[in-house]
C-alpha positions as a printed NumPy array, in Angstrom:
array([[  0.   ,   0.   ,   0.   ],
       [  2.934,   2.292,   0.574],
       [  3.665,   2.331,  -3.16 ],
       [  0.06 ,   2.596,  -4.368],
       [ -1.076,   5.32 ,  -1.951],
       [  0.874,   8.235,  -3.434],
       [  0.147,   7.065,  -6.972],
       [ -3.57 ,   6.9  ,  -6.214],
       [ -3.514,  10.382,  -4.64 ],
       [ -1.758,  11.878,  -7.655],
       [ -4.091,  10.128, -10.112],
       [ -7.216,  11.295,  -8.269],
       [ -5.889,  14.846,  -8.054],
       [ -5.08 ,  14.866, -11.763],
       [ -8.595,  13.603, -12.458],
       [-10.035,  16.458, -10.377],
       [ -7.942,  18.98 , -12.292],
       [ -9.001,  17.585, -15.665],
       [-12.622,  17.544, -14.559],
       [-12.355,  21.2  , -13.555],
       [-10.856,  22.17 , -16.92 ],
       [-13.556,  20.183, -18.726],
       [-16.284,  21.992, -16.791],
       [-14.765,  25.351, -17.747],
       [-14.618,  24.362, -21.422],
       [-18.18 ,  23.03 , -21.421],
       [-19.422,  26.266, -19.813],
       [-17.856,  28.474, -22.513],
       [-20.852,  28.494, -24.913],
       [-23.242,  29.456, -22.107],
       [-20.846,  32.19 , -21.003],
       [-20.662,  33.501, -24.547],
       [-24.454,  33.627, -24.862],
       [-25.065,  35.136, -21.435],
       [-22.341,  37.757, -21.717],
       [-22.558,  38.316, -25.481],
       [-18.898,  37.344, -25.801],
       [-16.88 ,  36.661, -28.91 ],
       [-14.392,  33.893, -29.582],
       [-11.586,  36.255, -28.575],
       [-13.304,  36.93 , -25.256],
       [-13.603,  33.213, -24.59 ],
       [ -9.918,  32.745, -25.367],
       [ -9.114,  35.388, -22.747],
       [-11.242,  33.509, -20.222],
       [ -9.297,  30.293, -20.781],
       [ -5.964,  32.143, -20.863],
       [ -6.786,  33.777, -17.535],
       [ -7.733,  30.391, -16.099],
       [ -4.47 ,  28.831, -17.312],
       [ -2.405,  31.744, -16.001],
       [ -4.048,  31.62 , -12.567],
       [ -3.539,  27.853, -12.409],
       [  0.139,  28.141, -13.378],
       [  0.744,  30.859, -10.786],
       [ -0.909,  28.753,  -8.083],
       [  1.13 ,  25.693,  -9.039],
       [  4.392,  27.62 ,  -8.809],
       [  3.494,  29.181,  -5.48 ],
       [  2.165,  25.986,  -3.956],
       [  5.178,  24.039,  -5.197],
       [  7.411,  26.379,  -3.217],
       [  5.084,  26.092,  -0.212],
       [  5.238,  22.298,  -0.457],
       [  9.026,  22.449,  -0.226],
       [  8.737,  24.382,   3.035],
       [  5.616,  22.906,   4.647],
       [  5.675,  19.377,   3.297],
       [  4.22 ,  17.832,   0.178],
       [  1.54 ,  15.764,   1.881],
       [  0.197,  18.64 ,   3.98 ],
       [ -0.001,  21.032,   1.027],
       [ -1.59 ,  18.358,  -1.163],
       [ -4.285,  17.499,   1.39 ],
       [ -5.076,  21.161,   2.06 ],
       [ -5.251,  21.828,  -1.682],
       [ -7.637,  18.93 ,  -2.31 ],
       [ -9.875,  19.994,   0.575],
       [ -9.941,  23.648,  -0.533],
       [-10.654,  22.59 ,  -4.115],
       [-13.485,  20.276,  -3.052],
       [-15.1  ,  22.879,  -0.791],
       [-14.795,  25.59 ,  -3.456],
       [-16.301,  23.266,  -6.075],
       [-19.171,  22.444,  -3.754],
       [-19.849,  26.124,  -3.089],
       [-19.725,  26.937,  -6.801],
       [-22.099,  24.075,  -7.525],
       [-24.582,  25.305,  -4.963]])
């Protein structure tokens, strides 16, 4: 179990990330209709999402070096799950 635990955690976290990106992509047509946005506007939405994600990954990678990988990973998964639940409600 010692070998499979970290692999399972990383796979589940990657799945959550891909699910989040898929939800953002699926929501783009509704955003365009509701906000009367063009294709260029939608590209800016996805670029902003990617930029925010990259900045968080860099910052949290440095935090993981200081605070510990497991602690930062667990906190990140919990924050992501709570934020997703709140957005869904």
